[in-house]
N, C-alpha and C positions, 0 to 999 in steps of 0.2 A: 282865671276862673271862668268858665262858660256860664253865660246868664241863662238859667233854665227858663225864666218867664218870657224872655225874648225868642227863645227857640220855640217855646209852646205857641206864642204869638204867630210865628212864621208857619207853623203846622197848621194852625187854626185856618189861615187863609189858603192852604194848599188844597188844590182839588185833584183827587186821585182819578186816573183814567179808566180803571177797571176794578172788578171786584177783589182781585189779588191784591192790587195796590192800595185798595181801601182798607183791606184786612190788616196790611202792613202798617198803614197809617195809624190805625187804632191801636196796634201793639206798641208801636213807637211812642205814641202819646202817653200810653199807660205807663211804660217804662220811665219816660222822662218825668211824669208827674210822681211815680211812687218810689223810684229806686234812690237810695241815699246818695248815690253818685253813679249815674248811668253812663258817665264819659270816660271811665276807667277801665283798662283790660285787667285790673286786680279783681274785678268781679266776673262772674262766669259770662252773663250776657251783657252786652254793652253796646252803646251807639258808636258807629263807625262813620267816616266821611270819605267820600269819593268824588271824582270829577269825569264828566263826559267831556272829553277834550275833542274840539273839532276845529277844522279850517274854518275861518270867519264866514265862508259861504255855505258850510255845512256839507260840502262835497266829500270830506274824508274825515275819518275818527282815528284818534291815536289810543291803541290798546296794549296793554302789557301782558306778557305771557307769565302767569304766576308759577313760580317753580314748584311749590308744594301742592298746589291745587290742579297743576298741569292743565290749565285752559287759559284762553284769552279773556281778559277783564278789562274794566276801565280802571285807571290808576286810583288807588285809595287805600286807607288803612285805619289804624287806631288814632284815636284823639289823644294828644300828649298834654300834660299839665300846662305847658307854655303857650298852647293854642288858645287864642282869644274867642274863638267861636268854632263851630263845626264847619262852617265855610272856610275858615282860615286853616284848618286841619285839612281840608280837601285840596287847597292851593298847595299847601306844603307837601302833601303826599304826592301830588301831580309832579311837582318840581323834583322831588327825590327820585321817584320811580321812571322819569323820562328823561331828565336832564335839561328840559325846557325852562328856561328863567322867566320870560315874559308871557303873561297871559291877560287877555281881556275877559272881561265878565259881562257879556251882553244882558243877563237877567240880574245883574247885581249879585247880592248873596242869596238870593230867592232859591229855594229848593226846587230842583227840576223833577225828581223822582225819588220814591222811597222803596226800600225792599228789605224784608227780613228773612234771613237765610241761615241755615245751619253751616257751621265750620267743622269738619270731621276732626276726631281726636288725632293727637300725635303724642309721642313719647312724654313730652313735658307738658302736655295741657289736654284736659279732657274735651269731649265735643261741647261746642258752646254755639251761642247764637249771635249773630251781627245784625244789629238794627242799623241799617245803611241808609244815609242821607246823601243823595246825589246832586252835584251842582253842574252847571253848564259853564265851561270855560272855552275860549278860542286862542288859537295863536297861529302865526304866520310862520313860526320857526319850523322848518322841516327837519333840519339836523338834530339828531338825538345823541345823547351821550351815554356812557357806560351806565348799566343799571345797577342798583343794589343787590344784594344777595338774594333776596326773596324773588326778584324778577329775572327771568331768563332772557327776555327780549322785549323791546318796545318797537312797534310798527305802525305805520299809518296804513288804514284800510278805507276802501270806499264801503258804503253801507252794504252792498251785496256781498263784498268779500269778507266783511264782519259776519254776516249771517252764515255764509259758507265756512268760515272758520269755527262754527259751532257756538257762538255766543248763547246764552240761555235766554229764555222767554223774558225775563225781567230787563236783562241788559238790552235786548232787541226792542222793548217798550221805550227804554230810555233813550236810545239812539233814534228812534223814530220821532219821539218828542223833541229832541234836539234839533234834528233835521227840520221838523215843521216850524220850530221857533226861529231858527236861522233863515229859513225861507222867508217867513213872514217879515223879518227884520230887513232883509236885503230887497224884498219885493220881487223875488224871481223864483222860478220853480227850478229844482235840481233835476237834471234828467241824466241817467247814466247809460 
């Protein structure tokens, strides 16, 4: 069972980068404070977990092509009952969607980025909203394995290639944050 108070504490110390992220943060805090169980997809709008996965030097990012949404995204998805935290859910989802087994977490379980976004309706589910908490993971594993049904492909991208692939503004913001954090940790500037 996810500790709601621990997550609220993490969100209290989180500093949004722009007005859009500030609005998402406030919506996520409100959902976590007030929903009976904000971590289950059994309710229409719910918390999701994802990971911005990068090479340790921040020079490349691992994205997955989501089959149903038909676009490149960071690995992530729903929180499951067995997940100890939203961070644990993000790591599990990254493993499932990319085949990578070993990750490092340079920021620990801290939240890197937040985003609230609508998910289109499908035959078995109405339109709903994901309240996504994104975490930073790194790996040196280049080889990827077969992806699950919801993922068409997983691939490494440079920052510029990710932008050219059409990532949305919130993912671009998360990639920039990850790159800055990894540059700062390595003490070097990434040039492409």
